[in-house]
C-alpha positions as CSV (number, residue, x, y, z in Angstrom):
1,M,0.1,0.2,0.2
2,K,2.8,2.1,0.9
3,K,3.7,1.9,-2.6
4,Y,1.1,2.7,-4.2
5,T,1.2,5.7,-2.3
6,L,4.4,6.9,-3.7
7,L,3.3,6.2,-7.1
8,L,0.2,7.8,-6.8
9,L,1.8,10.9,-5.3
10,T,4.3,10.6,-8.0
11,L,1.7,11.2,-10.7
12,V,-0.2,14.1,-8.9
13,M,3.2,15.8,-8.7
14,S,3.7,15.1,-12.3
15,G,1.0,15.9,-13.7
16,S,1.2,19.5,-11.7
17,L,4.7,20.0,-13.3
18,L,3.2,19.1,-16.4
19,G,0.3,21.6,-16.4
20,C,2.7,24.5,-15.1
21,S,5.0,24.0,-18.0
22,Q,2.2,23.9,-21.0
23,Q,0.7,27.0,-19.1
24,S,4.1,28.8,-19.4
25,S,4.3,28.0,-23.3
26,P,1.9,30.3,-25.4
27,A,1.5,27.3,-27.7
28,S,-0.2,25.4,-25.0
29,T,-2.3,27.9,-23.4
30,N,-5.6,26.8,-25.7
31,E,-7.2,23.6,-23.6
32,T,-8.3,22.0,-26.5
33,S,-5.7,22.6,-29.0
34,S,-5.8,19.0,-30.3
35,P,-9.3,17.9,-30.4
36,T,-8.2,14.5,-31.1
37,T,-6.1,13.6,-27.7
38,A,-7.3,11.3,-25.4
39,E,-7.8,13.9,-22.8
40,T,-10.3,15.9,-25.0
41,N,-12.1,12.7,-25.7
42,A,-12.5,11.9,-22.2
43,A,-13.4,15.4,-21.2
44,A,-16.0,15.4,-24.2
45,T,-17.0,12.3,-22.7
46,T,-17.4,13.2,-19.3
47,N,-18.9,16.7,-19.9
48,N,-22.0,15.0,-21.3
49,E,-21.7,17.7,-24.1
50,A,-20.6,16.5,-27.2
51,G,-19.3,19.2,-29.7
52,Q,-18.7,21.4,-27.0
53,T,-14.9,22.6,-26.4
54,E,-13.6,25.0,-23.9
55,Q,-11.5,27.9,-25.5
56,T,-9.5,29.9,-23.5
57,T,-10.3,33.4,-23.3
58,P,-7.1,36.0,-24.3
59,T,-6.7,37.8,-21.2
60,A,-3.5,39.9,-19.5
61,K,-0.1,39.7,-20.3
62,Q,2.1,37.9,-18.1
63,G,3.5,40.6,-15.5
64,E,-0.1,42.8,-15.9
65,T,-2.0,43.5,-12.7
66,A,-5.3,41.9,-12.5
67,T,-8.5,44.7,-11.8
68,D,-10.4,44.2,-8.7
69,E,-13.3,42.7,-10.4
70,Q,-11.2,39.9,-12.2
71,V,-9.5,39.2,-8.8
72,Q,-13.3,39.2,-7.2
73,A,-14.7,37.0,-9.7
74,A,-11.6,34.5,-9.6
75,T,-11.8,34.6,-5.5
76,D,-15.3,33.6,-6.0
77,V,-14.8,30.3,-8.1
78,A,-11.8,29.5,-6.1
79,K,-13.8,29.4,-3.3
80,Q,-16.7,27.7,-4.7
81,Y,-14.0,24.8,-6.0
82,K,-12.8,24.7,-2.6
83,Q,-16.1,24.3,-0.6
84,A,-17.7,21.9,-3.3
85,E,-14.6,19.9,-3.6
86,Y,-14.9,18.8,0.0
87,Q,-18.5,18.1,0.2
88,V,-19.8,14.7,1.3
89,T,-23.1,15.0,2.7
90,D,-24.1,11.5,3.1
91,Y,-21.3,8.9,3.2
92,S,-23.5,6.1,3.6
93,K,-24.7,6.2,0.3
94,L,-21.4,6.3,-1.0
95,N,-20.5,3.1,-2.8
96,L,-16.7,2.7,-3.4
97,D,-16.0,-1.2,-3.6
98,T,-17.4,-1.6,-7.8
99,N,-15.5,1.5,-8.4
100,N,-11.7,-0.4,-8.8
101,E,-9.0,1.0,-10.1
102,E,-9.2,-1.2,-13.2
103,S,-12.0,0.8,-14.4
104,V,-11.2,4.4,-14.4
105,N,-10.0,5.1,-18.1
106,E,-10.3,7.7,-20.4
107,A,-13.6,6.4,-22.4
108,S,-16.0,6.8,-19.3
109,L,-15.5,7.1,-15.5
110,P,-17.2,4.9,-12.6
111,E,-20.5,6.3,-10.6
112,V,-19.0,8.4,-8.1
113,F,-16.2,9.8,-10.2
114,Q,-18.8,11.1,-12.9
115,Q,-20.7,12.6,-9.5
116,Q,-17.6,14.2,-8.2
117,Y,-16.8,15.4,-11.9
118,D,-19.9,17.0,-12.3
119,R,-19.9,18.5,-9.1
120,L,-16.8,20.7,-9.7
121,E,-17.5,20.9,-13.3
122,P,-18.8,24.5,-13.5
123,Y,-15.4,25.7,-11.6
124,A,-12.8,23.8,-13.4
125,S,-11.5,23.1,-17.0
126,A,-12.6,19.6,-18.3
127,E,-8.8,18.8,-19.0
128,F,-7.8,19.4,-15.0
129,L,-10.5,17.5,-13.9
130,S,-9.8,14.5,-16.6
131,K,-6.5,14.6,-14.8
132,Q,-7.6,14.6,-11.3
133,A,-9.7,11.3,-12.4
134,M,-7.0,9.6,-14.0
135,S,-5.0,10.2,-11.1
136,R,-7.8,9.2,-8.4
137,V,-7.1,12.4,-6.7
138,L,-10.7,13.4,-7.5
139,I,-12.7,11.1,-5.1
140,L,-10.4,11.6,-2.5
141,P,-12.9,13.1,-0.3
142,Q,-15.1,10.0,-0.5
143,R,-12.5,7.8,0.1
144,L,-11.8,9.7,3.1
145,A,-15.6,10.0,3.9
146,T,-15.9,6.0,3.9
147,Q,-12.8,5.4,5.7
148,S,-14.1,7.8,8.3
149,Q,-17.5,6.6,8.5
150,S,-18.3,10.5,8.5
151,N,-19.4,13.0,6.3
152,V,-16.9,15.6,5.3
153,T,-16.9,19.4,4.5
154,T,-14.6,22.5,3.7
155,T,-14.4,24.9,6.8
156,D,-12.3,28.1,7.8
157,L,-11.7,28.6,4.1
158,K,-8.9,31.4,3.6
159,L,-8.0,32.4,-0.1
160,T,-5.2,34.8,-0.7
161,A,-4.9,35.7,-4.3
162,D,-2.0,37.5,-6.3
163,P,-3.3,40.0,-8.7
164,V,0.1,40.1,-10.8
165,F,-0.1,37.7,-13.9
166,K,2.9,35.3,-13.4
167,V,2.1,33.4,-16.7
168,K,-0.1,35.1,-19.2
169,G,-4.1,35.4,-17.8
170,I,-3.3,32.9,-15.4
171,M,-4.2,33.8,-11.8
172,E,-2.9,32.0,-8.6
173,I,-4.7,32.3,-5.5
174,A,-3.0,30.3,-2.2
175,Y,-5.7,28.9,0.1
176,E,-5.5,27.4,3.7
177,M,-8.6,25.5,5.2
178,N,-9.5,22.7,7.2
179,I,-11.5,19.4,6.1
180,A,-13.9,18.9,8.7
181,V,-14.3,14.9,9.2
182,G,-17.8,14.6,11.1
183,D,-17.9,17.0,14.3
184,K,-14.8,15.0,15.4
185,E,-11.6,16.2,13.5
186,K,-9.8,18.9,11.1
187,I,-7.3,18.2,9.0
188,P,-5.1,21.3,7.8
189,S,-4.9,21.7,3.9
190,K,-3.4,24.3,2.1
191,G,-1.8,24.8,-1.6
192,T,-2.3,26.9,-4.5
193,L,-4.9,27.3,-7.1
194,Q,-4.4,28.7,-10.9
195,L,-7.3,29.7,-12.6
196,Q,-7.9,31.1,-16.4
197,Q,-10.7,32.3,-18.3
198,V,-12.2,29.4,-20.2
199,S,-14.9,30.6,-22.6
200,G,-15.1,33.7,-20.9
201,E,-15.4,32.3,-17.3
202,W,-13.1,31.8,-14.8
203,K,-11.8,27.8,-14.3
204,V,-9.6,25.9,-12.3
205,I,-6.9,24.4,-14.4
206,N,-4.6,23.7,-11.5
207,D,-4.4,22.4,-7.6
208,A,-0.8,23.0,-6.3
209,Y,-1.6,20.6,-3.3
210,D,0.9,21.0,-0.2
211,Q,2.9,17.8,-0.6
212,A,3.3,16.8,2.3
213,Q,-0.1,17.1,3.5
214,L,-1.2,15.1,0.5
215,A,1.1,12.1,1.0
216,Q,-0.4,12.0,4.5
217,L,-4.0,12.1,3.4
218,L,-3.0,9.5,0.8
219,D,-1.6,7.3,3.5
220,R,-4.7,7.4,5.6
221,V,-7.5,6.5,2.9
222,N,-5.3,4.0,2.0
223,G,-4.9,2.4,5.4
224,N,-1.1,3.3,5.6
225,T,-1.5,4.5,9.4
226,S,-2.2,3.7,12.4
227,S,-5.0,6.4,13.1
């Protein structure tokens, strides 16, 4: 199990680094630059919106400062995303046993994956959510709820936006929060979201988690801790 946790963490880190390198390249800022790629096909399938693609909206240049309106709009999306991400209101209805690792593929998603995908889709890009599904990070909240036999929710969320675009059109928003496990435990979580305007709306395109915290959470849901 420890080997699986390390492998999954490596996949997540590799995905984040790949996302950042792609965002830094002007030729890669359009999320649907190649409609025949496997990830675009997966996104089209999981979105249940055949024929619709996401188009990156031309925005501020690297080094420019966002307007107050841009900061507020992006921050609102970031808030809704993190609140929706860790929101399991009835863990007893979850059925993860039938959603084994082999059933996750680029053509379709198991029910629990699809439900979480649909919940986050208004706030995040299809490409990002597809990567989250393939790395299994997408359903960490559901796995945590099942492992803990408790509902989970986001509490004490604090967001800090960097108004300067370090990469063209991409805004970074740091977050700190607690993952409330029932009424008996709070798990700290922090990281940095990257958001970009897609089809005219701000969307989360990357979540750079604190790697130590993510590793501990993966160990926990995989049964590698004594707590």
